[in-house]
C-alpha positions as CSV (number, residue, x, y, z in Angstrom):
1,M,277.9,35.6,-12.5
2,A,276.1,38.1,-10.2
3,R,272.7,37.1,-9.1
4,A,269.9,39.6,-9.7
5,P,268.5,41.1,-6.4
6,V,265.3,39.6,-5.3
7,S,262.6,42.2,-5.0
8,A,260.6,42.2,-1.8
9,P,256.9,41.7,-2.2
10,P,254.9,44.9,-1.9
11,I,253.7,45.8,1.5
12,A,250.2,46.0,0.2
13,N,250.2,42.3,-0.4
14,L,251.3,41.6,3.1
15,V,249.2,44.0,5.1
16,S,245.5,44.4,4.6
17,L,244.5,48.0,5.3
18,R,240.8,48.5,6.1
19,K,239.4,51.4,4.2
20,H,236.1,53.1,5.0
21,R,234.0,54.7,2.3
22,Y,233.7,58.1,4.0
23,G,237.1,58.4,5.6
24,C,236.7,58.0,9.4
25,D,236.0,54.6,11.1
26,P,232.3,54.8,11.9
27,S,232.7,53.0,15.2
28,R,234.5,56.2,16.5
29,Y,231.5,58.5,16.1
30,P,229.5,57.3,19.2
31,I,232.5,57.8,21.4
32,K,233.4,61.1,19.7
33,S,229.9,62.4,20.1
34,V,230.0,62.4,24.0
35,A,232.8,65.0,24.0
36,Y,231.1,66.8,21.2
37,V,227.9,67.2,23.2
38,I,229.7,68.4,26.2
39,S,231.5,71.1,24.2
40,H,228.3,72.4,22.6
41,T,225.8,74.1,25.0
42,S,222.9,73.9,22.7
43,L,223.2,70.1,22.6
44,W,223.9,69.2,26.2
45,R,220.9,71.1,27.4
46,I,218.7,68.9,25.3
47,V,220.6,65.8,26.5
48,L,220.6,66.8,30.1
49,K,216.8,67.4,30.1
50,V,216.0,64.0,28.6
51,A,218.6,62.3,30.8
52,C,217.1,63.7,34.0
53,C,213.6,62.9,33.0
54,G,214.6,59.4,32.0
55,S,216.5,58.7,35.2
56,I,213.6,59.9,37.3
57,I,211.1,57.8,35.4
58,A,213.4,54.7,35.5
59,L,213.9,55.1,39.3
60,I,210.2,55.5,40.0
61,I,209.3,52.5,37.9
62,L,212.1,50.4,39.5
63,I,211.0,51.3,43.1
64,V,207.3,50.5,42.3
65,L,208.1,47.2,40.8
66,L,210.5,46.2,43.6
67,A,207.8,47.1,46.2
68,L,204.9,45.5,44.4
69,A,206.2,42.8,42.1
70,L,209.4,41.4,43.6
71,K,207.9,39.2,46.4
72,P,205.0,37.7,44.3
73,Q,207.4,36.8,41.5
74,A,209.9,35.3,43.9
75,E,207.1,33.2,45.4
76,L,206.1,32.0,42.0
77,I,209.7,30.9,41.3
78,S,210.1,29.2,44.7
79,P,207.3,29.0,47.3
80,N,209.9,28.7,50.1
81,L,211.6,31.9,49.0
82,E,215.1,30.5,48.6
83,W,217.9,33.0,48.2
84,W,218.2,32.2,44.5
85,A,214.5,32.9,44.0
86,W,215.1,36.5,45.3
87,L,218.0,36.9,42.9
88,V,216.1,35.7,39.9
89,G,213.2,37.9,41.0
90,V,215.4,40.9,41.1
91,L,216.7,40.2,37.6
92,I,213.2,39.9,36.3
93,V,212.2,43.2,37.9
94,F,215.2,44.9,36.3
95,V,214.1,43.6,32.9
96,E,210.5,44.6,33.5
97,A,211.5,48.1,34.7
98,A,213.7,48.6,31.6
99,L,210.8,47.6,29.3
100,C,208.3,49.9,31.0
101,A,210.6,52.8,31.2
102,T,211.7,52.3,27.6
103,L,208.1,52.5,26.3
104,L,207.4,55.7,28.3
105,M,210.6,57.4,27.3
106,A,210.6,56.4,23.6
107,V,208.4,59.2,22.3
108,S,210.2,62.1,24.1
109,Q,213.6,60.6,23.4
110,S,212.9,60.2,19.7
111,K,211.9,63.8,19.4
112,A,215.0,64.9,21.2
113,Q,217.1,62.7,18.9
114,T,215.8,64.5,15.9
115,K,216.5,67.9,17.5
116,V,220.1,67.1,18.3
117,F,220.6,65.5,14.9
118,V,219.5,68.5,13.0
119,E,221.3,70.9,15.4
120,T,224.6,69.1,15.0
121,M,224.4,69.1,11.2
122,R,223.7,72.9,11.4
123,I,226.7,73.5,13.7
124,E,228.9,71.6,11.2
125,G,227.5,73.6,8.3
126,C,226.1,70.5,6.5
127,W,222.4,71.1,7.0
128,R,221.0,72.5,3.8
129,E,218.0,74.5,5.0
130,N,216.3,74.8,1.6
131,E,216.8,71.1,0.6
132,M,216.8,68.9,3.7
133,R,213.8,68.1,5.8
134,P,213.7,66.8,9.4
135,Q,212.2,63.4,9.8
136,S,208.4,63.5,9.8
137,T,206.6,63.2,13.1
138,I,204.9,59.9,12.1
139,K,208.2,58.4,11.1
140,D,209.8,59.9,14.2
141,L,207.3,58.3,16.6
142,N,207.6,54.9,14.9
143,L,208.5,52.5,17.7
144,V,208.7,49.4,15.5
145,K,212.3,49.6,14.2
146,K,213.9,47.5,11.5
147,A,214.3,43.8,12.3
148,F,212.1,44.5,15.4
149,I,211.2,40.8,15.9
150,V,214.9,39.9,16.0
151,R,215.5,42.6,18.6
152,I,212.7,41.4,20.8
153,I,213.9,37.8,20.6
154,T,217.5,38.6,21.4
155,L,216.7,41.2,24.1
156,P,217.0,38.7,27.0
157,I,220.7,38.3,26.1
158,Q,221.3,41.7,27.7
159,I,220.7,40.3,31.1
160,I,224.3,39.1,31.0
161,P,226.4,42.2,32.0
162,L,228.6,43.6,29.2
163,L,229.1,40.3,27.3
164,G,225.3,40.0,26.7
165,G,225.2,43.6,25.5
166,A,228.1,42.9,23.1
167,V,226.4,39.8,21.6
168,Y,223.1,41.6,21.3
169,S,224.7,44.6,19.6
170,A,226.6,42.4,17.2
171,I,223.5,40.5,16.1
172,N,221.6,43.8,15.5
173,S,224.5,46.0,14.5
174,T,223.7,46.7,10.9
175,F,220.0,47.4,11.5
176,T,220.8,49.6,14.5
177,G,223.2,51.6,12.3
178,W,220.5,51.9,9.6
179,D,217.9,53.1,12.2
180,Y,220.2,55.9,13.3
181,M,221.2,57.0,9.8
182,D,217.5,56.9,8.7
183,R,217.2,60.5,9.8
184,Y,219.8,61.5,7.3
185,F,218.4,59.3,4.5
186,D,215.0,60.8,5.0
187,A,216.5,64.3,5.1
188,I,218.0,63.9,1.6
189,G,215.0,62.0,0.3
190,L,216.7,58.7,-0.2
191,S,214.2,56.0,-1.2
192,P,213.9,52.8,0.8
193,K,215.4,50.7,-2.0
194,L,218.4,53.0,-2.3
195,Q,218.8,52.9,1.5
196,R,219.1,49.1,1.3
197,V,221.7,49.5,-1.5
198,E,223.6,52.0,0.7
199,V,223.5,49.8,3.8
200,F,223.7,46.3,2.5
201,G,225.6,47.0,-0.8
202,E,222.8,45.8,-2.9
203,D,219.0,45.8,-3.0
204,R,218.3,43.1,-0.4
205,S,215.1,42.7,1.6
206,D,215.3,42.9,5.4
207,C,214.4,39.2,5.7
208,L,217.2,38.1,3.3
209,A,219.6,40.5,4.9
210,L,219.1,38.9,8.3
211,L,220.4,35.6,6.8
212,H,223.1,37.1,4.6
213,P,226.7,36.9,6.1
214,A,227.6,40.3,4.5
215,T,225.1,42.0,6.8
216,Y,227.4,41.0,9.8
217,D,230.7,41.8,8.0
218,S,232.9,43.9,10.3
219,D,234.0,45.9,7.2
220,N,230.4,47.2,6.8
221,D,230.4,50.8,7.9
222,Y,226.9,50.7,9.1
223,A,227.5,47.5,11.1
224,R,230.5,49.1,12.8
225,F,228.6,52.2,13.6
226,G,225.5,50.3,14.8
227,F,227.5,47.9,17.0
228,M,229.1,50.7,19.0
229,C,225.8,52.6,19.3
230,G,224.1,49.4,20.5
231,F,226.9,48.4,22.9
232,M,226.9,51.9,24.6
233,E,223.2,51.8,25.0
234,S,223.4,48.3,26.6
235,L,225.5,49.6,29.5
236,P,223.7,49.4,32.9
237,M,221.6,52.3,34.1
238,V,222.8,55.2,31.9
239,G,223.1,53.3,28.7
240,W,219.6,53.5,27.4
241,V,218.9,56.9,29.0
242,L,221.9,59.0,27.9
243,F,223.5,57.3,24.9
244,P,220.5,57.2,22.5
245,I,220.8,61.0,22.5
246,T,224.6,61.2,22.0
247,N,224.3,58.4,19.4
248,A,221.9,60.7,17.4
249,V,224.7,63.3,17.5
250,A,227.1,60.5,16.3
251,A,224.8,59.8,13.4
252,A,224.8,63.5,12.5
253,L,228.6,63.6,12.6
254,F,228.6,60.5,10.4
255,A,226.2,62.2,8.0
256,C,228.3,65.3,7.9
257,D,231.3,63.2,6.7
258,I,229.1,61.5,4.1
259,E,228.0,65.0,2.9
260,K,231.6,66.2,2.7
261,S,232.5,63.1,0.7
262,G,229.8,64.0,-1.9
263,G,226.8,62.1,-0.5
264,P,225.9,58.4,-0.1
265,S,227.5,56.0,-2.5
266,A,223.9,55.0,-3.6
267,L,223.3,58.6,-4.8
268,E,226.3,58.7,-7.2
269,I,223.9,58.0,-10.0
270,L,222.2,61.4,-9.3
271,K,225.4,63.2,-10.1
272,S,225.3,62.0,-13.7
273,H,221.4,62.2,-13.9
274,P,220.4,65.4,-12.0
275,P,216.7,65.6,-11.1
276,Q,214.4,67.8,-13.2
277,R,212.3,70.1,-11.1
278,S,208.8,70.9,-12.0
279,G,206.7,73.2,-9.7
280,N,207.3,73.5,-6.0
281,G,207.0,69.9,-4.9
282,P,209.5,67.1,-4.8
283,V,211.0,65.8,-7.9
284,S,211.8,62.3,-9.1
285,V,214.6,60.9,-11.1
286,A,215.1,57.4,-12.5
287,T,218.3,56.1,-10.9
288,G,218.9,53.0,-12.9
289,L,220.6,50.3,-10.8
290,G,219.1,48.0,-13.4
291,R,215.7,48.2,-11.7
292,G,214.2,51.5,-12.8
293,E,214.4,52.8,-9.2
294,V,212.9,56.2,-8.6
295,V,214.1,58.4,-5.7
296,S,212.3,61.4,-4.4
297,Y,214.7,64.4,-4.0
298,Q,213.6,67.5,-2.1
299,K,214.7,70.9,-3.4
């Protein structure tokens, strides 16, 4: 009696294919954005201007600190000025220079990020002039980003070249991704609660998100995007000067793909319950989610 052929198990059961909500792997956008900026004159002019100013400021601060602060700090570490005291002193000066230059550059850099973000979405044809709004000046100049305390606590990890930057970026990845995509969320009028649903998968407070393992899941699109943005910015010298601008372009490219996919997943409820407009101001719509959430939607 002939035996029935044994059917092979489906490939899908053997191989797990990672799928991303909006098509492309978000970790590719920060790398893709570098070539994108170079190929678009209107963008690299902004990047070049900020990069030159940032490099000059960083160099001046570093020279001043090396001249005035290195020896006193080395003497505090070791009165006999052992060779290792000089080494530790130099590392401390580098950290101090990075902090000072970062604070001075933050304002101008943030404004440049908003400019290149909007310009990139316009180039891609995804910026709706009558509906989207650039991030407000007050929000744009906000230096206290999400999970700010965690970033400050973990900042010294970056002293370790490359490995420290990778660890720091992994810890802060999801919140870094959220910070960059915040410009898009603000542009479409997505409420803070719906932003948390979009980023974390559910309405979870920032404090709870810090302790939740899903926040650090490598399948989280915003974690993947934020990790690559953070790691590129942690690279020595040019990282924090150049890549924050190109990462803003990366956020715009990510936002364009979200737009082409029909908008954020958290906004799907708006398709079945379109907002009712009254007057010339923003409109509100109850979005459900079991919480009576209300989102402001600009028209």
